[in-house]
DRENPA-3360 file (N, C-alpha, C; in nm, 2 decimals, always signed):
BEGIN
1 = MRVIDADG = +17.55/+15.35/+7.30/+17.44/+15.32/+7.21/+17.30/+15.45/+7.24 ~ +17.25/+15.47/+7.18/+17.14/+15.60/+7.16/+17.01/+15.49/+7.22 ~ +16.99/+15.52/+7.32/+16.85/+15.51/+7.33/+16.72/+15.49/+7.39 ~ +16.60/+15.46/+7.32/+16.47/+15.49/+7.37/+16.38/+15.44/+7.46 ~ +16.32/+15.47/+7.53/+16.21/+15.39/+7.63/+16.19/+15.34/+7.54 ~ +16.06/+15.25/+7.65/+15.93/+15.20/+7.60/+15.84/+15.30/+7.54 ~ +15.79/+15.40/+7.66/+15.73/+15.48/+7.60/+15.73/+15.58/+7.47 ~ +15.87/+15.56/+7.45/+15.90/+15.66/+7.36/+16.02/+15.75/+7.35;
9 = TLLGVIPT = +16.05/+15.78/+7.49/+16.16/+15.85/+7.56/+16.29/+15.86/+7.51 ~ +16.32/+15.97/+7.46/+16.48/+15.92/+7.46/+16.57/+15.93/+7.58 ~ +16.63/+15.82/+7.58/+16.71/+15.82/+7.72/+16.82/+15.90/+7.65 ~ +16.90/+15.90/+7.58/+16.99/+15.91/+7.53/+17.13/+15.84/+7.54 ~ +17.23/+15.84/+7.53/+17.32/+15.76/+7.47/+17.40/+15.71/+7.67 ~ +17.38/+15.58/+7.68/+17.40/+15.48/+7.79/+17.51/+15.36/+7.76 ~ +17.56/+15.29/+7.85/+17.60/+15.23/+7.83/+17.53/+15.11/+7.82 ~ +17.57/+14.98/+7.72/+17.48/+14.89/+7.69/+17.43/+14.80/+7.81;
17 = HQAQAKAQ = +17.54/+14.79/+7.92/+17.49/+14.73/+8.00/+17.40/+14.78/+8.10 ~ +17.37/+14.94/+8.13/+17.25/+14.97/+8.18/+17.16/+14.96/+8.09 ~ +17.19/+14.97/+7.97/+17.03/+14.95/+7.86/+16.96/+14.85/+7.86 ~ +17.06/+14.73/+7.93/+17.01/+14.55/+7.94/+16.95/+14.61/+8.05 ~ +17.01/+14.64/+8.13/+16.96/+14.63/+8.29/+16.82/+14.68/+8.29 ~ +16.83/+14.81/+8.24/+16.69/+14.85/+8.24/+16.57/+14.83/+8.16 ~ +16.63/+14.76/+8.07/+16.52/+14.62/+7.99/+16.49/+14.53/+8.09 ~ +16.59/+14.46/+8.12/+16.53/+14.33/+8.21/+16.47/+14.33/+8.34;
25 = DAGLNLVE = +16.41/+14.50/+8.39/+16.37/+14.50/+8.47/+16.21/+14.55/+8.41 ~ +16.22/+14.57/+8.36/+16.11/+14.61/+8.26/+16.00/+14.53/+8.25 ~ +16.10/+14.39/+8.23/+16.07/+14.24/+8.18/+16.05/+14.30/+7.97 ~ +16.15/+14.32/+7.93/+16.15/+14.38/+7.80/+16.26/+14.32/+7.73 ~ +16.27/+14.38/+7.60/+16.38/+14.35/+7.51/+16.46/+14.47/+7.49 ~ +16.61/+14.48/+7.44/+16.65/+14.58/+7.43/+16.70/+14.55/+7.27 ~ +16.65/+14.59/+7.18/+16.63/+14.59/+7.00/+16.68/+14.69/+6.96 ~ +16.75/+14.66/+6.88/+16.87/+14.77/+6.74/+16.79/+14.78/+6.66;
33 = VNAKETPP = +16.76/+14.91/+6.65/+16.63/+14.92/+6.56/+16.69/+15.01/+6.51 ~ +16.82/+15.10/+6.46/+16.92/+15.15/+6.37/+17.03/+15.16/+6.35 ~ +17.10/+15.04/+6.32/+17.28/+15.03/+6.30/+17.33/+15.12/+6.23 ~ +17.30/+15.21/+6.12/+17.35/+15.29/+6.08/+17.40/+15.46/+6.15 ~ +17.36/+15.42/+6.22/+17.35/+15.57/+6.31/+17.46/+15.56/+6.45 ~ +17.51/+15.68/+6.42/+17.64/+15.61/+6.50/+17.60/+15.75/+6.68 ~ +17.64/+15.70/+6.77/+17.64/+15.52/+6.81/+17.50/+15.48/+6.72 ~ +17.53/+15.38/+6.74/+17.35/+15.29/+6.72/+17.25/+15.34/+6.77;
41 = VCKIMDYG = +17.13/+15.31/+6.73/+17.01/+15.34/+6.84/+16.94/+15.17/+6.87 ~ +16.90/+15.18/+6.98/+16.83/+15.06/+7.02/+16.68/+15.12/+7.10 ~ +16.61/+15.00/+7.14/+16.47/+15.09/+7.20/+16.42/+14.93/+7.24 ~ +16.37/+15.01/+7.38/+16.33/+14.92/+7.49/+16.19/+14.86/+7.49 ~ +16.17/+14.72/+7.40/+16.03/+14.71/+7.39/+16.01/+14.55/+7.40 ~ +15.83/+14.51/+7.35/+15.82/+14.38/+7.40/+15.84/+14.34/+7.25 ~ +16.01/+14.22/+7.20/+15.98/+14.17/+7.05/+15.92/+14.15/+7.05 ~ +15.82/+14.01/+7.07/+15.69/+13.91/+7.06/+15.64/+14.02/+7.00;
49 = KFKYENAK = +15.56/+14.11/+7.08/+15.46/+14.16/+7.08/+15.46/+14.23/+6.93 ~ +15.59/+14.30/+6.92/+15.63/+14.41/+6.80/+15.64/+14.32/+6.67 ~ +15.69/+14.17/+6.66/+15.69/+14.11/+6.54/+15.59/+14.05/+6.47 ~ +15.44/+14.03/+6.60/+15.30/+13.96/+6.58/+15.25/+14.11/+6.54 ~ +15.26/+14.22/+6.57/+15.21/+14.32/+6.50/+15.30/+14.42/+6.41 ~ +15.35/+14.36/+6.32/+15.44/+14.41/+6.20/+15.35/+14.27/+6.10 ~ +15.37/+14.16/+6.19/+15.33/+14.06/+6.08/+15.13/+14.08/+6.05 ~ +15.12/+14.13/+6.12/+14.96/+14.13/+6.13/+14.94/+14.24/+6.00;
57 = RERDTKRT = +15.05/+14.37/+6.01/+15.02/+14.51/+5.92/+15.03/+14.41/+5.80 ~ +15.18/+14.33/+5.78/+15.16/+14.25/+5.70/+15.08/+14.18/+5.60 ~ +14.99/+14.12/+5.69/+14.91/+14.04/+5.61/+14.77/+14.10/+5.60 ~ +14.72/+14.23/+5.62/+14.64/+14.30/+5.64/+14.63/+14.41/+5.47 ~ +14.77/+14.44/+5.46/+14.81/+14.51/+5.34/+14.81/+14.45/+5.21 ~ +14.84/+14.25/+5.24/+14.80/+14.19/+5.15/+14.65/+14.16/+5.08 ~ +14.57/+14.17/+5.22/+14.42/+14.17/+5.21/+14.39/+14.22/+5.07 ~ +14.45/+14.37/+5.10/+14.39/+14.47/+5.05/+14.41/+14.46/+4.85;
65 = RIVQETKE = +14.53/+14.44/+4.85/+14.54/+14.41/+4.72/+14.46/+14.29/+4.62 ~ +14.41/+14.35/+4.50/+14.34/+14.29/+4.42/+14.41/+14.18/+4.34 ~ +14.36/+14.06/+4.41/+14.44/+13.95/+4.32/+14.33/+13.91/+4.21 ~ +14.32/+13.94/+4.11/+14.21/+13.85/+4.00/+14.23/+13.77/+3.89 ~ +14.20/+13.64/+3.91/+14.24/+13.54/+3.82/+14.16/+13.55/+3.66 ~ +14.18/+13.48/+3.57/+14.12/+13.46/+3.51/+14.06/+13.33/+3.50 ~ +13.94/+13.28/+3.51/+13.94/+13.13/+3.49/+13.85/+13.07/+3.35 ~ +13.84/+12.97/+3.29/+13.84/+12.95/+3.21/+13.74/+12.79/+3.18;
73 = VKFRPKTH = +13.59/+12.84/+3.15/+13.50/+12.75/+3.09/+13.47/+12.67/+2.97 ~ +13.50/+12.56/+2.93/+13.44/+12.52/+2.75/+13.34/+12.49/+2.77 ~ +13.33/+12.48/+2.66/+13.17/+12.46/+2.58/+13.21/+12.41/+2.44 ~ +13.07/+12.35/+2.42/+13.09/+12.28/+2.32/+12.97/+12.35/+2.21 ~ +12.97/+12.36/+2.07/+12.85/+12.42/+2.01/+12.69/+12.32/+2.03 ~ +12.72/+12.23/+2.04/+12.60/+12.13/+2.08/+12.54/+12.08/+2.25 ~ +12.66/+12.14/+2.36/+12.62/+12.11/+2.45/+12.52/+12.10/+2.52 ~ +12.48/+11.96/+2.60/+12.33/+11.95/+2.63/+12.33/+12.01/+2.75;
81 = DHDFDFKV = +12.13/+12.04/+2.77/+12.10/+12.12/+2.87/+12.16/+12.06/+3.01 ~ +12.16/+11.93/+3.07/+12.23/+11.93/+3.17/+12.43/+11.95/+3.17 ~ +12.48/+11.96/+3.14/+12.63/+11.99/+3.07/+12.62/+12.16/+3.08 ~ +12.53/+12.20/+3.01/+12.53/+12.33/+2.99/+12.55/+12.42/+3.15 ~ +12.40/+12.36/+3.24/+12.34/+12.42/+3.36/+12.50/+12.37/+3.43 ~ +12.57/+12.27/+3.43/+12.65/+12.24/+3.51/+12.81/+12.35/+3.48 ~ +12.88/+12.38/+3.40/+12.93/+12.47/+3.35/+12.92/+12.60/+3.37 ~ +12.77/+12.62/+3.36/+12.77/+12.75/+3.41/+12.73/+12.83/+3.57;
89 = AHARRFLE = +12.73/+12.69/+3.62/+12.77/+12.71/+3.80/+12.91/+12.73/+3.82 ~ +12.95/+12.68/+3.71/+13.14/+12.67/+3.75/+13.14/+12.85/+3.73 ~ +13.09/+12.88/+3.63/+13.09/+13.03/+3.58/+13.04/+13.11/+3.68 ~ +12.96/+13.09/+3.74/+12.92/+13.20/+3.86/+12.97/+13.19/+3.94 ~ +13.04/+13.06/+4.00/+13.11/+13.05/+4.12/+13.22/+13.11/+4.11 ~ +13.35/+13.13/+3.97/+13.46/+13.20/+3.96/+13.43/+13.34/+3.99 ~ +13.31/+13.40/+3.93/+13.28/+13.53/+3.91/+13.19/+13.54/+4.03 ~ +13.14/+13.51/+4.13/+13.13/+13.54/+4.28/+13.31/+13.55/+4.41;
97 = DGDKVRLL = +13.32/+13.47/+4.33/+13.48/+13.45/+4.40/+13.56/+13.56/+4.36 ~ +13.52/+13.65/+4.26/+13.56/+13.81/+4.19/+13.63/+13.76/+4.12 ~ +13.65/+13.65/+4.05/+13.76/+13.61/+3.87/+13.68/+13.65/+3.76 ~ +13.75/+13.68/+3.66/+13.71/+13.69/+3.59/+13.69/+13.57/+3.51 ~ +13.56/+13.54/+3.38/+13.58/+13.42/+3.32/+13.59/+13.40/+3.13 ~ +13.67/+13.33/+3.09/+13.67/+13.28/+2.96/+13.60/+13.18/+2.93 ~ +13.51/+13.23/+2.89/+13.43/+13.11/+2.79/+13.49/+13.06/+2.65 ~ +13.48/+12.96/+2.63/+13.58/+12.89/+2.52/+13.48/+12.79/+2.46;
105 = VQFRGREM = +13.44/+12.83/+2.34/+13.37/+12.74/+2.27/+13.48/+12.64/+2.20 ~ +13.46/+12.52/+2.14/+13.55/+12.37/+2.10/+13.47/+12.35/+1.98 ~ +13.50/+12.37/+1.89/+13.45/+12.38/+1.68/+13.52/+12.23/+1.68 ~ +13.42/+12.14/+1.59/+13.48/+12.03/+1.55/+13.45/+11.98/+1.42 ~ +13.52/+11.97/+1.32/+13.50/+11.93/+1.21/+13.40/+12.01/+1.11 ~ +13.32/+11.97/+1.08/+13.19/+12.07/+0.99/+13.13/+12.18/+1.11 ~ +13.14/+12.14/+1.19/+13.09/+12.22/+1.31/+13.16/+12.39/+1.27 ~ +13.27/+12.40/+1.21/+13.31/+12.50/+1.16/+13.23/+12.57/+1.12;
113 = VHPETGRD = +13.14/+12.51/+0.97/+13.02/+12.58/+0.90/+12.94/+12.64/+0.97 ~ +12.93/+12.62/+1.05/+12.80/+12.70/+1.15/+12.86/+12.76/+1.29 ~ +12.92/+12.85/+1.28/+13.01/+12.97/+1.40/+12.89/+13.05/+1.53 ~ +12.80/+13.01/+1.42/+12.65/+13.09/+1.50/+12.61/+12.98/+1.60 ~ +12.65/+12.87/+1.58/+12.59/+12.83/+1.70/+12.70/+12.80/+1.81 ~ +12.82/+12.85/+1.76/+12.89/+12.86/+1.94/+12.84/+13.04/+1.94 ~ +12.84/+13.12/+1.89/+12.76/+13.24/+1.99/+12.66/+13.19/+2.01 ~ +12.58/+13.15/+1.97/+12.47/+13.12/+2.05/+12.44/+13.07/+2.22;
121 = VLDRVCRA = +12.53/+12.94/+2.22/+12.62/+12.92/+2.34/+12.68/+13.03/+2.40 ~ +12.77/+13.14/+2.38/+12.78/+13.23/+2.47/+12.71/+13.35/+2.50 ~ +12.60/+13.39/+2.46/+12.49/+13.45/+2.45/+12.40/+13.39/+2.57 ~ +12.37/+13.27/+2.57/+12.29/+13.21/+2.65/+12.36/+13.18/+2.77 ~ +12.51/+13.21/+2.76/+12.58/+13.16/+2.93/+12.57/+13.35/+2.94 ~ +12.60/+13.48/+2.90/+12.63/+13.57/+2.90/+12.48/+13.58/+2.96 ~ +12.35/+13.56/+2.89/+12.18/+13.58/+2.99/+12.17/+13.52/+3.09 ~ +12.28/+13.42/+3.12/+12.23/+13.34/+3.27/+12.34/+13.41/+3.40;
129 = VADLASVN = +12.44/+13.47/+3.33/+12.49/+13.57/+3.46/+12.56/+13.69/+3.45 ~ +12.38/+13.75/+3.41/+12.41/+13.88/+3.39/+12.40/+13.95/+3.49 ~ +12.40/+13.90/+3.63/+12.31/+13.93/+3.72/+12.48/+13.96/+3.81 ~ +12.56/+13.89/+3.75/+12.70/+13.85/+3.85/+12.80/+13.95/+3.75 ~ +12.84/+13.99/+3.61/+12.92/+13.99/+3.56/+12.87/+14.07/+3.39 ~ +12.95/+14.16/+3.31/+12.97/+14.21/+3.19/+13.08/+14.12/+3.12 ~ +13.01/+14.21/+2.98/+13.13/+14.15/+2.89/+13.26/+14.22/+2.91 ~ +13.35/+14.13/+2.91/+13.46/+14.24/+2.88/+13.56/+14.20/+2.77;
137 = QMSQMEGN = +13.57/+14.11/+2.71/+13.59/+14.13/+2.55/+13.50/+14.01/+2.45 ~ +13.42/+14.08/+2.39/+13.37/+14.04/+2.30/+13.41/+13.95/+2.22 ~ +13.27/+13.85/+2.15/+13.33/+13.70/+2.12/+13.43/+13.73/+2.00 ~ +13.53/+13.62/+2.01/+13.59/+13.62/+1.89/+13.62/+13.49/+1.84 ~ +13.70/+13.51/+1.72/+13.73/+13.33/+1.67/+13.90/+13.31/+1.64 ~ +13.93/+13.22/+1.71/+14.09/+13.19/+1.70/+14.07/+13.03/+1.64 ~ +14.12/+13.01/+1.55/+14.11/+12.89/+1.47/+13.97/+12.82/+1.48 ~ +13.99/+12.71/+1.55/+13.82/+12.65/+1.54/+13.80/+12.67/+1.70;
145 = RMFMVLAP = +13.86/+12.77/+1.75/+13.77/+12.80/+1.89/+13.70/+12.95/+1.89 ~ +13.62/+12.97/+1.95/+13.54/+13.12/+1.98/+13.56/+13.11/+2.14 ~ +13.56/+13.23/+2.21/+13.60/+13.28/+2.33/+13.51/+13.42/+2.32 ~ +13.55/+13.43/+2.44/+13.46/+13.52/+2.50/+13.50/+13.58/+2.69 ~ +13.50/+13.70/+2.73/+13.55/+13.71/+2.87/+13.48/+13.83/+2.94 ~ +13.44/+13.75/+3.01/+13.35/+13.80/+3.10/+13.43/+13.87/+3.26 ~ +13.38/+13.93/+3.28/+13.45/+14.03/+3.41/+13.33/+14.03/+3.54 ~ +13.34/+14.05/+3.67/+13.26/+14.03/+3.75/+13.23/+14.20/+3.81;
153 = KAAVVAAA = +13.12/+14.22/+3.80/+13.06/+14.33/+3.79/+13.12/+14.40/+3.97 ~ +13.14/+14.52/+3.96/+13.17/+14.58/+4.09/+13.16/+14.51/+4.19 ~ +13.01/+14.53/+4.22/+12.97/+14.50/+4.37/+12.97/+14.36/+4.36 ~ +13.01/+14.28/+4.31/+13.09/+14.13/+4.33/+13.18/+14.13/+4.38 ~ +13.25/+14.20/+4.31/+13.42/+14.17/+4.38/+13.42/+14.25/+4.51 ~ +13.34/+14.38/+4.54/+13.33/+14.38/+4.70/+13.30/+14.31/+4.80 ~ +13.17/+14.23/+4.73/+13.11/+14.14/+4.77/+13.25/+14.03/+4.81 ~ +13.30/+13.97/+4.74/+13.37/+13.89/+4.75/+13.49/+13.91/+4.87;
161 = QARQKAKD = +13.55/+14.01/+4.83/+13.67/+14.08/+4.92/+13.57/+14.11/+5.05 ~ +13.46/+14.12/+5.09/+13.41/+14.15/+5.24/+13.38/+14.02/+5.29 ~ +13.39/+13.91/+5.20/+13.35/+13.77/+5.24/+13.56/+13.73/+5.31 ~ +13.62/+13.73/+5.26/+13.73/+13.71/+5.23/+13.79/+13.74/+5.31 ~ +13.79/+13.88/+5.37/+13.81/+13.95/+5.48/+13.77/+13.91/+5.63 ~ +13.68/+13.87/+5.63/+13.57/+13.80/+5.74/+13.64/+13.69/+5.74 ~ +13.65/+13.63/+5.67/+13.74/+13.46/+5.67/+13.86/+13.50/+5.73 ~ +13.94/+13.57/+5.70/+14.06/+13.65/+5.73/+14.07/+13.69/+5.90;
169 = AEADMRRP = +14.00/+13.79/+5.90/+13.97/+13.82/+6.05/+13.93/+13.72/+6.14 ~ +13.83/+13.59/+6.10/+13.82/+13.46/+6.19/+13.97/+13.38/+6.21 ~ +14.02/+13.40/+6.11/+14.13/+13.32/+6.10/+14.25/+13.37/+6.20 ~ +14.23/+13.49/+6.21/+14.33/+13.55/+6.27/+14.31/+13.58/+6.44 ~ +14.16/+13.55/+6.50/+14.11/+13.48/+6.62/+14.13/+13.41/+6.66 ~ +14.14/+13.32/+6.55/+14.22/+13.14/+6.58/+14.37/+13.12/+6.61 ~ +14.42/+13.22/+6.54/+14.54/+13.23/+6.53/+14.63/+13.27/+6.68 ~ +14.67/+13.17/+6.72/+14.73/+13.22/+6.86/+14.87/+13.31/+6.88;
177 = KPEGDVQT = +14.84/+13.40/+7.00/+15.00/+13.47/+6.97/+15.06/+13.43/+7.01 ~ +15.18/+13.42/+6.96/+15.32/+13.38/+7.00/+15.33/+13.41/+7.15 ~ +15.44/+13.33/+7.19/+15.43/+13.30/+7.33/+15.62/+13.30/+7.34 ~ +15.61/+13.43/+7.47/+15.83/+13.44/+7.46/+15.80/+13.53/+7.39 ~ +15.95/+13.57/+7.39/+16.03/+13.70/+7.28/+16.13/+13.59/+7.22 ~ +16.15/+13.47/+7.21/+16.24/+13.41/+7.18/+16.28/+13.46/+7.01 ~ +16.37/+13.52/+6.97/+16.37/+13.48/+6.82/+16.47/+13.35/+6.73 ~ +16.48/+13.37/+6.65/+16.54/+13.21/+6.60/+16.59/+13.31/+6.47;
185 = EAEEGSES = +16.70/+13.26/+6.44/+16.79/+13.26/+6.33/+16.69/+13.28/+6.20 ~ +16.61/+13.19/+6.19/+16.54/+13.13/+6.07/+16.43/+13.26/+6.01 ~ +16.40/+13.33/+6.16/+16.27/+13.42/+6.15/+16.35/+13.57/+6.14 ~ +16.47/+13.55/+6.21/+16.55/+13.70/+6.15/+16.55/+13.71/+5.97 ~ +16.58/+13.58/+5.89/+16.61/+13.60/+5.75/+16.47/+13.60/+5.72 ~ +16.38/+13.56/+5.76/+16.24/+13.58/+5.71/+16.17/+13.75/+5.70 ~ +16.24/+13.80/+5.77/+16.19/+13.92/+5.80/+16.24/+14.04/+5.69 ~ +16.13/+14.13/+5.65/+16.18/+14.20/+5.58/+16.28/+14.34/+5.62;
193 = EETAPAKT = +16.38/+14.39/+5.53/+16.43/+14.52/+5.59/+16.36/+14.62/+5.70 ~ +16.28/+14.69/+5.62/+16.20/+14.75/+5.66/+16.08/+14.77/+5.82 ~ +16.12/+14.57/+5.82/+15.99/+14.63/+5.93/+16.03/+14.55/+6.07 ~ +16.13/+14.49/+6.04/+16.22/+14.40/+6.12/+16.37/+14.44/+6.22 ~ +16.32/+14.49/+6.29/+16.50/+14.54/+6.36/+16.59/+14.42/+6.34 ~ +16.70/+14.47/+6.35/+16.81/+14.41/+6.33/+16.85/+14.27/+6.44 ~ +16.85/+14.31/+6.53/+16.86/+14.18/+6.64/+16.83/+14.26/+6.78 ~ +16.84/+14.20/+6.87/+16.81/+14.19/+7.01/+16.95/+14.18/+7.08;
201 = VPAAEPAD = +16.97/+14.28/+7.16/+17.10/+14.27/+7.25/+17.08/+14.14/+7.32 ~ +17.19/+14.03/+7.31/+17.19/+14.01/+7.43/+17.21/+14.03/+7.55 ~ +17.17/+13.95/+7.71/+17.21/+13.99/+7.80/+17.35/+13.93/+7.83 ~ +17.39/+13.86/+7.77/+17.53/+13.83/+7.86/+17.57/+13.74/+7.72 ~ +17.71/+13.73/+7.73/+17.74/+13.62/+7.58/+17.87/+13.52/+7.66 ~ +17.86/+13.41/+7.62/+17.98/+13.34/+7.69/+18.10/+13.33/+7.61 ~ +18.22/+13.30/+7.73/+18.36/+13.33/+7.70/+18.39/+13.34/+7.56 ~ +18.40/+13.24/+7.52/+18.38/+13.14/+7.41/+18.35/+13.19/+7.24;
209 = AEPAPVGF = +18.23/+13.24/+7.30/+18.13/+13.30/+7.20/+18.20/+13.43/+7.11 ~ +18.18/+13.43/+6.98/+18.18/+13.55/+6.90/+18.13/+13.67/+6.97 ~ +18.19/+13.74/+6.98/+18.15/+13.91/+7.02/+18.03/+13.91/+6.96 ~ +17.94/+13.97/+7.00/+17.81/+14.05/+6.98/+17.81/+14.11/+6.83 ~ +17.70/+14.15/+6.78/+17.78/+14.26/+6.64/+17.74/+14.40/+6.67 ~ +17.68/+14.43/+6.80/+17.63/+14.51/+6.87/+17.62/+14.58/+7.01 ~ +17.60/+14.70/+7.05/+17.60/+14.70/+7.23/+17.74/+14.77/+7.29 ~ +17.80/+14.81/+7.17/+17.94/+14.92/+7.19/+17.88/+15.04/+7.27;
217 = D = +17.96/+15.10/+7.34/+17.96/+15.22/+7.42/+17.93/+15.30/+7.35;
% end
């Protein structure tokens, strides 16, 4: 196998047992990183640290993706002030979290005769959240319902992302690093092909065990 040292130095093609001995002397693992090459390429590394850093990079990548949901808040044409304020508070919280808000006014019976009452409700909500959002979709009727969509302003979204990043960083600080370099089959299956090395090369196999799929000279 072709072996790369822990510092990145190419050691060349050496027998498996010699590569294993070198890894053990350094207190590290011999890990196959490219099985498609002939001979396969292995690297001497701290496999537990390697997995931890890869998992951290994947979490950081996911955090940079904007996942914006659309939350719905329902009103009536004659919503009382207390209920109105309560619902507006919900809308503000959703917007502060970086989500869109779909405002819905439900009409019943003769209320359909005066659709302007629904527009008045939507206008009141817009004024109440003007510091956080702008109109993403103007009000329109669908059957006995009138709706409007609000979107948080760019600064509000940025602030929400910053808060989430701070929470994630705090969670990372509390998350203990994995102890030891033991790799289970379940962990192997959960890794992506792009980031996870194929396998670690065992130091020795029992006589009745199946032959290891790596480690040919």
